[in-house]
C-alpha positions in Angstrom: -50.6 -0.7 -33.4 -47.7 1.5 -32.1 -47.0 5.2 -32.4 -43.5 6.1 -33.5 -41.2 8.6 -31.8 -38.1 9.9 -33.7 -36.3 12.8 -32.0 -32.7 13.9 -31.8 -30.7 16.7 -30.2 -27.2 18.0 -30.2 -24.7 18.4 -27.4 -21.7 20.8 -27.7 -19.2 18.0 -26.8 -17.6 15.0 -28.5 -19.5 11.8 -28.7 -17.3 10.3 -26.0 -18.0 13.2 -23.7 -21.7 13.0 -24.6 -21.8 9.3 -23.7 -20.0 10.1 -20.4 -22.6 12.8 -19.7 -25.7 10.6 -20.4 -24.3 7.9 -18.1 -23.3 10.3 -15.3 -25.4 10.0 -12.2 -25.1 13.7 -11.3 -26.2 14.8 -14.7 -29.1 12.4 -14.7 -30.1 13.6 -11.2 -30.0 17.2 -12.6 -32.4 16.1 -15.3 -34.8 14.5 -12.8 -34.7 17.7 -10.7 -35.2 19.9 -13.7 -38.2 17.9 -14.9 -39.8 18.1 -11.4 -39.9 14.3 -11.0 -41.5 13.0 -7.9 -39.5 10.6 -5.7 -36.8 10.1 -8.4 -34.3 7.3 -8.2 -31.3 6.6 -10.5 -29.1 3.5 -10.4 -26.1 3.1 -12.8 -24.9 -0.5 -13.2 -21.6 -0.9 -15.2 -21.0 -4.4 -16.4 -17.7 -6.3 -16.9 -18.3 -6.4 -20.7 -18.3 -2.6 -20.9 -22.0 -2.2 -21.1 -23.9 0.1 -18.7 -27.4 -0.2 -17.5 -29.2 2.8 -16.1 -32.4 2.3 -14.1 -34.6 5.3 -13.5 -37.9 5.5 -11.6 -40.0 8.6 -11.0 -43.4 10.1 -10.8 -45.0 12.9 -12.7 -47.9 15.1 -11.5 -50.0 16.7 -14.1 -53.3 18.0 -15.3 -53.9 14.9 -17.3 -56.9 14.5 -19.7 -59.8 12.6 -18.1 -59.0 9.5 -20.2 -55.6 9.3 -18.5 -56.5 10.5 -15.0 -59.3 7.9 -14.8 -56.7 5.2 -15.2 -53.7 6.5 -13.2 -54.9 9.3 -10.9 -53.0 12.6 -10.5 -49.5 11.0 -10.4 -48.1 8.8 -13.2 -45.2 6.6 -12.1 -42.7 5.3 -14.7 -39.8 3.0 -14.7 -37.1 3.4 -17.3 -34.1 1.2 -18.4 -31.4 2.5 -20.6 -29.0 -0.2 -21.7 -25.8 1.1 -23.3 -23.7 -1.3 -25.3 -19.8 -1.1 -25.3 -18.4 1.1 -28.0 -15.8 -0.4 -30.4 -14.4 2.9 -31.4 -15.3 5.4 -28.6 -17.0 7.6 -31.2 -20.3 5.8 -31.8 -22.5 4.6 -29.0 -25.8 2.7 -29.1 -28.2 1.2 -26.7 -31.8 0.5 -26.0 -34.5 2.3 -24.1 -37.6 0.9 -22.3 -40.1 3.0 -20.4 -43.1 1.5 -18.7 -46.0 3.2 -16.9 -46.3 1.3 -13.7 -49.6 -0.6 -13.3 -50.7 0.2 -16.8 -50.3 -1.5 -20.2 -48.5 1.6 -21.6 -44.8 1.5 -22.7 -42.2 2.9 -25.0 -39.3 0.9 -26.4 -36.6 1.7 -28.9 -33.0 2.6 -29.5 -30.6 5.4 -28.5 -27.5 6.4 -30.5 -24.8 8.9 -29.9 -22.5 9.9 -32.8 -20.0 12.7 -33.5 -20.8 15.6 -35.9 -17.7 17.8 -36.1 -17.1 19.5 -32.7 -20.4 18.2 -31.2 -22.4 15.1 -31.0 -25.9 14.1 -31.8 -28.2 11.9 -29.7 -30.9 10.2 -31.7 -33.9 8.3 -30.2 -36.1 6.0 -32.3 -38.9 4.3 -30.3 -42.5 3.1 -30.4 -45.2 3.9 -27.9 -47.7 1.2 -27.2 -50.9 1.5 -25.1 -52.9 -1.8 -25.0 -56.1 -0.3 -23.7 -59.3 -1.1 -25.5 -61.0 1.8 -27.4 -58.6 4.5 -26.1 -55.2 3.0 -26.8 -54.5 5.1 -29.9 -55.5 8.3 -28.1 -53.2 7.5 -25.2 -50.3 6.6 -27.5 -50.6 10.1 -29.2 -50.7 11.8 -25.8 -47.7 9.8 -24.6 -45.8 10.5 -27.8 -46.3 14.3 -27.3 -45.3 14.1 -23.6 -42.2 12.0 -24.4 -41.0 14.3 -27.1 -41.4 17.3 -24.8 -39.5 15.3 -22.0 -36.7 14.5 -24.4 -36.4 18.1 -25.4 -36.4 19.2 -21.7 -33.7 16.6 -21.0 -31.5 18.0 -23.8 -31.9 21.5 -22.5 -31.0 20.5 -18.9 -28.0 18.5 -20.1 -26.7 21.5 -22.1 -27.2 23.7 -19.1 -25.4 21.1 -16.9 -22.4 21.2 -19.4 -22.3 25.0 -19.3 -21.9 24.9 -15.5 -19.0 22.4 -15.5 
């Protein structure tokens, strides 16, 4: 069984500028700093077909519930791949998102879309969290769902702040 995540946020720029923002290394590094990531790394790989792959790895310290800390300790390391497809109209962008908890059978996978809405754009994320851990998988999925939604909201706030300083 998987636990769904559906969250969206707005950015005060066109969809083209929103896409440029979420594929900008400086902006992504600002997000990693702003979320207090441990040992963060960002790699942006443009491909000849116009697609862009973004690889992010980072750790998070936290006061995790005992069911989580007994599995991962005090620091959770995650790896993330965002794969953006080329846009046919430079107004609508779509891609995939995959996040894995390193060393654990916990992951999130889904889609990301950016589309214009008047003088701003909307970023929409639809994904499923899976935790293949006997007896406690559902509990961990709900916890990861909550953490991921808060993380996406924090990323949106940091990106808006980044835009305001440009």
